[in-house]
N, CA and C atoms as a LAMMPS dump frame, in Angstrom:
ITEM: TIMESTEP
0
ITEM: NUMBER OF ATOMS
363
ITEM: BOX BOUNDS ff ff ff
-5.0000000000000000e+02 5.0000000000000000e+02
-5.0000000000000000e+02 5.0000000000000000e+02
-5.0000000000000000e+02 5.0000000000000000e+02
ITEM: ATOMS id mol type element x y z
1 1 1 N -350.89 207.68 -212.327
2 1 2 C -350.81 206.276 -212.689
3 1 3 C -351.87 205.969 -213.744
4 2 1 N -351.497 205.203 -214.732
5 2 2 C -352.406 204.873 -215.826
6 2 3 C -353.335 203.729 -215.466
7 3 1 N -354.498 203.763 -216.08
8 3 2 C -355.417 202.64 -216.005
9 3 3 C -355.369 201.926 -217.351
10 4 1 N -355.644 200.646 -217.323
11 4 2 C -355.58 199.842 -218.54
12 4 3 C -356.919 199.176 -218.773
13 5 1 N -357.245 198.971 -220.035
14 5 2 C -358.48 198.288 -220.397
15 5 3 C -358.17 197.299 -221.516
16 6 1 N -358.914 196.199 -221.581
17 6 2 C -358.627 195.181 -222.6
18 6 3 C -359.03 195.639 -223.997
19 7 1 N -358.115 195.484 -224.934
20 7 2 C -358.409 195.722 -226.351
21 7 3 C -358.782 194.414 -227.038
22 8 1 N -357.992 193.368 -226.731
23 8 2 C -358.198 192.061 -227.353
24 8 3 C -357.882 190.972 -226.334
25 9 1 N -358.813 190.066 -226.132
26 9 2 C -358.545 188.882 -225.323
27 9 3 C -357.863 187.872 -226.239
28 10 1 N -356.744 187.291 -225.798
29 10 2 C -355.954 186.415 -226.672
30 10 3 C -355.848 185.007 -226.089
31 11 1 N -355.206 184.867 -224.944
32 11 2 C -354.984 183.59 -224.258
33 11 3 C -354.372 182.507 -225.145
34 12 1 N -353.27 182.862 -225.813
35 12 2 C -352.508 181.938 -226.654
36 12 3 C -351.194 181.583 -225.966
37 13 1 N -350.682 180.388 -226.233
38 13 2 C -349.345 180.057 -225.703
39 13 3 C -348.275 180.899 -226.387
40 14 1 N -347.203 181.196 -225.645
41 14 2 C -346.064 181.942 -226.182
42 14 3 C -344.773 181.259 -225.761
43 15 1 N -343.715 181.551 -226.482
44 15 2 C -342.365 181.156 -226.095
45 15 3 C -341.711 182.391 -225.493
46 16 1 N -341.026 182.232 -224.374
47 16 2 C -340.396 183.38 -223.728
48 16 3 C -338.881 183.303 -223.858
49 17 1 N -338.264 184.471 -223.756
50 17 2 C -336.812 184.603 -223.861
51 17 3 C -336.321 185.329 -222.616
52 18 1 N -335.328 184.747 -221.967
53 18 2 C -334.676 185.375 -220.824
54 18 3 C -333.23 185.657 -221.206
55 19 1 N -332.759 186.871 -220.944
56 19 2 C -331.348 187.172 -221.186
57 19 3 C -330.473 186.34 -220.25
58 20 1 N -330.949 186.139 -219.027
59 20 2 C -330.3 185.272 -218.052
60 20 3 C -331.354 184.28 -217.576
61 21 1 N -331.082 182.985 -217.644
62 21 2 C -332.102 182.01 -217.215
63 21 3 C -332.558 182.257 -215.782
64 22 1 N -333.852 182.071 -215.51
65 22 2 C -334.365 182.284 -214.153
66 22 3 C -333.73 181.323 -213.156
67 23 1 N -333.529 181.801 -211.944
68 23 2 C -332.975 180.969 -210.881
69 23 3 C -333.981 179.876 -210.514
70 24 1 N -335.259 180.257 -210.424
71 24 2 C -336.314 179.301 -210.083
72 24 3 C -337.317 179.248 -211.23
73 25 1 N -337.378 178.135 -211.924
74 25 2 C -338.258 178.002 -213.084
75 25 3 C -339.733 178.103 -212.733
76 26 1 N -340.123 177.627 -211.547
77 26 2 C -341.534 177.633 -211.162
78 26 3 C -341.965 178.955 -210.523
79 27 1 N -341.05 179.905 -210.366
80 27 2 C -341.354 181.251 -209.859
81 27 3 C -340.527 182.248 -210.671
82 28 1 N -340.8 182.342 -211.974
83 28 2 C -339.936 183.124 -212.853
84 28 3 C -340.177 184.631 -212.754
85 29 1 N -339.149 185.404 -213.105
86 29 2 C -339.334 186.846 -213.246
87 29 3 C -339.99 187.137 -214.599
88 30 1 N -340.215 188.389 -214.865
89 30 2 C -340.759 188.792 -216.159
90 30 3 C -339.749 188.436 -217.257
91 31 1 N -340.218 187.877 -218.368
92 31 2 C -339.283 187.568 -219.455
93 31 3 C -338.76 188.851 -220.112
94 32 1 N -337.627 188.748 -220.783
95 32 2 C -337.056 189.886 -221.497
96 32 3 C -337.68 190.055 -222.876
97 33 1 N -338.268 188.976 -223.384
98 33 2 C -338.939 189.022 -224.687
99 33 3 C -339.829 187.788 -224.793
100 34 1 N -340.728 187.82 -225.766
101 34 2 C -341.55 186.642 -226.039
102 34 3 C -341.864 186.575 -227.521
103 35 1 N -342.171 185.359 -227.978
104 35 2 C -342.505 185.115 -229.376
105 35 3 C -343.96 184.687 -229.432
106 36 1 N -344.727 185.437 -230.219
107 36 2 C -346.151 185.145 -230.403
108 36 3 C -346.468 185.289 -231.88
109 37 1 N -347.091 184.296 -232.459
110 37 2 C -347.445 184.265 -233.878
111 37 3 C -346.238 184.605 -234.755
112 38 1 N -345.112 183.972 -234.433
113 38 2 C -343.857 184.073 -235.185
114 38 3 C -343.218 185.459 -235.159
115 39 1 N -343.657 186.336 -234.249
116 39 2 C -343.05 187.654 -234.107
117 39 3 C -342.476 187.776 -232.699
118 40 1 N -341.268 188.34 -232.608
119 40 2 C -340.617 188.532 -231.314
120 40 3 C -340.912 189.935 -230.796
121 41 1 N -341.361 189.99 -229.548
122 41 2 C -341.649 191.247 -228.868
123 41 3 C -340.66 191.405 -227.722
124 42 1 N -339.902 192.475 -227.735
125 42 2 C -338.925 192.753 -226.674
126 42 3 C -339.613 193.562 -225.577
127 43 1 N -339.507 193.119 -224.335
128 43 2 C -340.117 193.816 -223.207
129 43 3 C -339.238 195.01 -222.84
130 44 1 N -339.818 196.202 -222.931
131 44 2 C -339.095 197.421 -222.572
132 44 3 C -339.324 197.811 -221.122
133 45 1 N -340.53 197.477 -220.603
134 45 2 C -340.883 197.922 -219.26
135 45 3 C -341.904 196.96 -218.655
136 46 1 N -341.679 196.593 -217.406
137 46 2 C -342.672 195.842 -216.646
138 46 3 C -343.514 196.87 -215.903
139 47 1 N -344.787 196.957 -216.253
140 47 2 C -345.68 197.95 -215.667
141 47 3 C -346.266 197.483 -214.341
142 48 1 N -346.471 196.17 -214.247
143 48 2 C -347.073 195.612 -213.037
144 48 3 C -346.814 194.112 -213.03
145 49 1 N -346.727 193.543 -211.836
146 49 2 C -346.637 192.086 -211.721
147 49 3 C -347.33 191.631 -210.449
148 50 1 N -347.916 190.438 -210.523
149 50 2 C -348.618 189.868 -209.372
150 50 3 C -348.716 188.367 -209.564
151 51 1 N -349.121 187.671 -208.514
152 51 2 C -349.29 186.229 -208.615
153 51 3 C -350.639 185.831 -208.026
154 52 1 N -351.096 184.68 -208.432
155 52 2 C -352.365 184.124 -207.964
156 52 3 C -352.118 182.662 -207.62
157 53 1 N -352.216 182.332 -206.331
158 53 2 C -352.01 180.958 -205.878
159 53 3 C -353.316 180.267 -205.505
160 54 1 N -354.449 180.827 -205.937
161 54 2 C -355.737 180.201 -205.623
162 54 3 C -355.816 178.812 -206.241
163 55 1 N -356.327 177.904 -205.46
164 55 2 C -356.534 176.534 -205.921
165 55 3 C -357.941 176.47 -206.508
166 56 1 N -358.069 175.914 -207.683
167 56 2 C -359.347 175.891 -208.373
168 56 3 C -359.84 174.459 -208.572
169 57 1 N -361.153 174.32 -208.701
170 57 2 C -361.736 173.003 -208.953
171 57 3 C -361.448 172.025 -207.834
172 58 1 N -361.117 170.786 -208.21
173 58 2 C -360.79 169.737 -207.224
174 58 3 C -359.631 170.131 -206.333
175 59 1 N -358.703 170.893 -206.889
176 59 2 C -357.516 171.294 -206.13
177 59 3 C -357.879 172.168 -204.928
178 60 1 N -359.034 172.823 -204.966
179 60 2 C -359.435 173.721 -203.883
180 60 3 C -359.801 172.971 -202.606
181 61 1 N -360.083 171.684 -202.706
182 61 2 C -360.537 170.933 -201.528
183 61 3 C -359.634 169.763 -201.162
184 62 1 N -358.501 169.615 -201.823
185 62 2 C -357.676 168.431 -201.572
186 62 3 C -356.456 168.694 -200.691
187 63 1 N -356.499 169.737 -199.865
188 63 2 C -355.348 170.061 -199.032
189 63 3 C -355.753 170.09 -197.558
190 64 1 N -354.854 169.647 -196.721
191 64 2 C -355.099 169.694 -195.28
192 64 3 C -355.18 171.148 -194.82
193 65 1 N -356.086 171.446 -193.881
194 65 2 C -356.232 172.825 -193.405
195 65 3 C -354.932 173.44 -192.896
196 66 1 N -354.072 172.648 -192.285
197 66 2 C -352.815 173.171 -191.747
198 66 3 C -351.892 173.711 -192.842
199 67 1 N -352.057 173.258 -194.089
200 67 2 C -351.17 173.672 -195.181
201 67 3 C -351.777 174.748 -196.073
202 68 1 N -353.064 175.032 -195.905
203 68 2 C -353.747 175.977 -196.791
204 68 3 C -353.145 177.378 -196.711
205 69 1 N -352.846 177.858 -195.519
206 69 2 C -352.314 179.22 -195.361
207 69 3 C -350.959 179.372 -196.049
208 70 1 N -350.075 178.408 -195.864
209 70 2 C -348.755 178.47 -196.517
210 70 3 C -348.895 178.424 -198.032
211 71 1 N -349.77 177.583 -198.532
212 71 2 C -349.968 177.461 -199.979
213 71 3 C -350.545 178.748 -200.563
214 72 1 N -351.378 179.447 -199.806
215 72 2 C -351.976 180.692 -200.294
216 72 3 C -350.933 181.79 -200.469
217 73 1 N -349.84 181.744 -199.716
218 73 2 C -348.829 182.793 -199.813
219 73 3 C -347.676 182.455 -200.747
220 74 1 N -347.403 181.168 -200.962
221 74 2 C -346.267 180.823 -201.832
222 74 3 C -346.599 179.772 -202.874
223 75 1 N -347.817 179.258 -202.836
224 75 2 C -348.228 178.252 -203.809
225 75 3 C -347.805 176.864 -203.381
226 76 1 N -348.244 175.919 -204.13
227 76 2 C -347.835 174.539 -203.927
228 76 3 C -347.558 173.967 -205.31
229 77 1 N -347 172.779 -205.359
230 77 2 C -346.547 172.235 -206.63
231 77 3 C -347.664 172.255 -207.675
232 78 1 N -347.387 172.865 -208.819
233 78 2 C -348.315 172.869 -209.938
234 78 3 C -349.488 173.817 -209.807
235 79 1 N -349.531 174.642 -208.765
236 79 2 C -350.657 175.556 -208.558
237 79 3 C -350.142 176.985 -208.577
238 80 1 N -350.779 177.832 -209.339
239 80 2 C -350.447 179.25 -209.328
240 80 3 C -350.091 179.794 -210.694
241 81 1 N -350.252 181.1 -210.798
242 81 2 C -349.896 181.827 -212.016
243 81 3 C -349.15 183.094 -211.636
244 82 1 N -348.17 183.454 -212.457
245 82 2 C -347.403 184.68 -212.298
246 82 3 C -347.761 185.585 -213.47
247 83 1 N -348.332 186.753 -213.175
248 83 2 C -348.808 187.681 -214.199
249 83 3 C -347.863 188.865 -214.342
250 84 1 N -347.724 189.347 -215.59
251 84 2 C -346.881 190.501 -215.886
252 84 3 C -347.587 191.382 -216.908
253 85 1 N -347.719 192.641 -216.589
254 85 2 C -348.242 193.63 -217.538
255 85 3 C -347.016 194.344 -218.082
256 86 1 N -346.823 194.299 -219.405
257 86 2 C -345.579 194.792 -219.995
258 86 3 C -345.826 195.706 -221.192
259 87 1 N -344.885 196.627 -221.374
260 87 2 C -344.851 197.446 -222.59
261 87 3 C -343.726 196.878 -223.451
262 88 1 N -344.014 196.648 -224.718
263 88 2 C -343.029 196.032 -225.612
264 88 3 C -342.51 197.038 -226.633
265 89 1 N -341.511 196.623 -227.405
266 89 2 C -340.828 197.509 -228.337
267 89 3 C -341.724 198.064 -229.448
268 90 1 N -342.861 197.458 -229.702
269 90 2 C -343.797 197.979 -230.701
270 90 3 C -344.682 199.081 -230.117
271 91 1 N -344.574 199.323 -228.788
272 91 2 C -345.412 200.302 -228.11
273 91 3 C -346.673 199.697 -227.517
274 92 1 N -346.96 198.449 -227.833
275 92 2 C -348.15 197.781 -227.325
276 92 3 C -347.969 197.389 -225.855
277 93 1 N -349.103 197.209 -225.181
278 93 2 C -349.107 196.739 -223.802
279 93 3 C -349.813 195.394 -223.783
280 94 1 N -349.148 194.402 -223.189
281 94 2 C -349.7 193.054 -223.111
282 94 3 C -349.706 192.572 -221.667
283 95 1 N -350.597 191.659 -221.394
284 95 2 C -350.576 190.934 -220.133
285 95 3 C -350.17 189.505 -220.473
286 96 1 N -349.071 189.054 -219.88
287 96 2 C -348.589 187.688 -220.097
288 96 3 C -348.549 186.99 -218.747
289 97 1 N -348.607 185.664 -218.769
290 97 2 C -348.542 184.943 -217.505
291 97 3 C -347.896 183.579 -217.672
292 98 1 N -347.332 183.113 -216.56
293 98 2 C -346.768 181.773 -216.47
294 98 3 C -347.718 180.944 -215.614
295 99 1 N -348.212 179.854 -216.162
296 99 2 C -349.106 178.939 -215.449
297 99 3 C -348.273 177.759 -214.969
298 100 1 N -348.157 177.591 -213.657
299 100 2 C -347.327 176.536 -213.076
300 100 3 C -347.893 175.136 -213.253
301 101 1 N -349.137 175.002 -213.666
302 101 2 C -349.757 173.681 -213.783
303 101 3 C -349.094 172.871 -214.894
304 102 1 N -348.685 171.644 -214.596
305 102 2 C -348.113 170.789 -215.634
306 102 3 C -349.183 170.442 -216.663
307 103 1 N -348.759 170.244 -217.893
308 103 2 C -349.682 169.928 -218.978
309 103 3 C -349.454 168.515 -219.503
310 104 1 N -349.147 167.591 -218.596
311 104 2 C -348.911 166.209 -218.996
312 104 3 C -347.457 165.814 -218.829
313 105 1 N -347.143 164.594 -219.237
314 105 2 C -345.796 164.036 -219.065
315 105 3 C -344.724 164.841 -219.794
316 106 1 N -345.031 165.379 -220.963
317 106 2 C -344.019 166.072 -221.755
318 106 3 C -343.793 167.511 -221.305
319 107 1 N -344.724 168.077 -220.558
320 107 2 C -344.593 169.465 -220.143
321 107 3 C -344.899 169.583 -218.653
322 108 1 N -343.946 169.168 -217.843
323 108 2 C -344.127 169.172 -216.395
324 108 3 C -343.857 170.53 -215.758
325 109 1 N -343.231 171.431 -216.489
326 109 2 C -342.809 172.701 -215.906
327 109 3 C -343.85 173.811 -216.028
328 110 1 N -344.983 173.572 -216.644
329 110 2 C -345.953 174.637 -216.845
330 110 3 C -345.732 175.302 -218.192
331 111 1 N -346.417 176.434 -218.422
332 111 2 C -346.347 177.079 -219.732
333 111 3 C -346.624 178.572 -219.613
334 112 1 N -346.169 179.317 -220.624
335 112 2 C -346.384 180.756 -220.719
336 112 3 C -347.502 181.052 -221.71
337 113 1 N -348.256 182.133 -221.412
338 113 2 C -349.374 182.541 -222.267
339 113 3 C -349.424 184.052 -222.369
340 114 1 N -349.95 184.531 -223.493
341 114 2 C -350.284 185.945 -223.631
342 114 3 C -351.798 186.017 -223.4
343 115 1 N -352.19 186.768 -222.395
344 115 2 C -353.601 186.828 -222.012
345 115 3 C -354.378 187.849 -222.832
346 116 1 N -353.836 189.062 -222.969
347 116 2 C -354.586 190.12 -223.649
348 116 3 C -353.667 191.249 -224.083
349 117 1 N -354.135 191.994 -225.077
350 117 2 C -353.525 193.281 -225.407
351 117 3 C -354.366 194.335 -224.714
352 118 1 N -353.696 195.319 -224.127
353 118 2 C -354.383 196.332 -223.337
354 118 3 C -354.208 197.719 -223.943
355 119 1 N -355.187 198.578 -223.674
356 119 2 C -355.095 199.98 -223.997
357 119 3 C -354.853 200.766 -222.722
358 120 1 N -354.392 201.994 -222.877
359 120 2 C -354.044 202.831 -221.728
360 120 3 C -354.884 204.102 -221.737
361 121 1 N -355.433 204.446 -220.585
362 121 2 C -356.246 205.679 -220.514
363 121 3 C -355.393 206.87 -220.168
């Protein structure tokens, strides 16, 4: 199994492309492609995927104890990120993620980002 190390930290917004629209928008699968800096990258392989439902900042203390365990395993509205480590058609490896947090009235569904380009050992 390969290990990965960061080549470039990016953290820019991206537009994603799905060959088939996701069944659940707030818990999406890995995209089939994404557009970053006006270039389209086709995902050839999903190397790894994981999610993070940790509540941060004020959100970490605003939930009843009875609901904390359920939220930690499946998230709650607007909380959580879905991460994907992917190999694209250019041969590069990127880490992309979907952030479920709404970004205001015009963007209630969250947003996609490219976190970093990675190297492989």
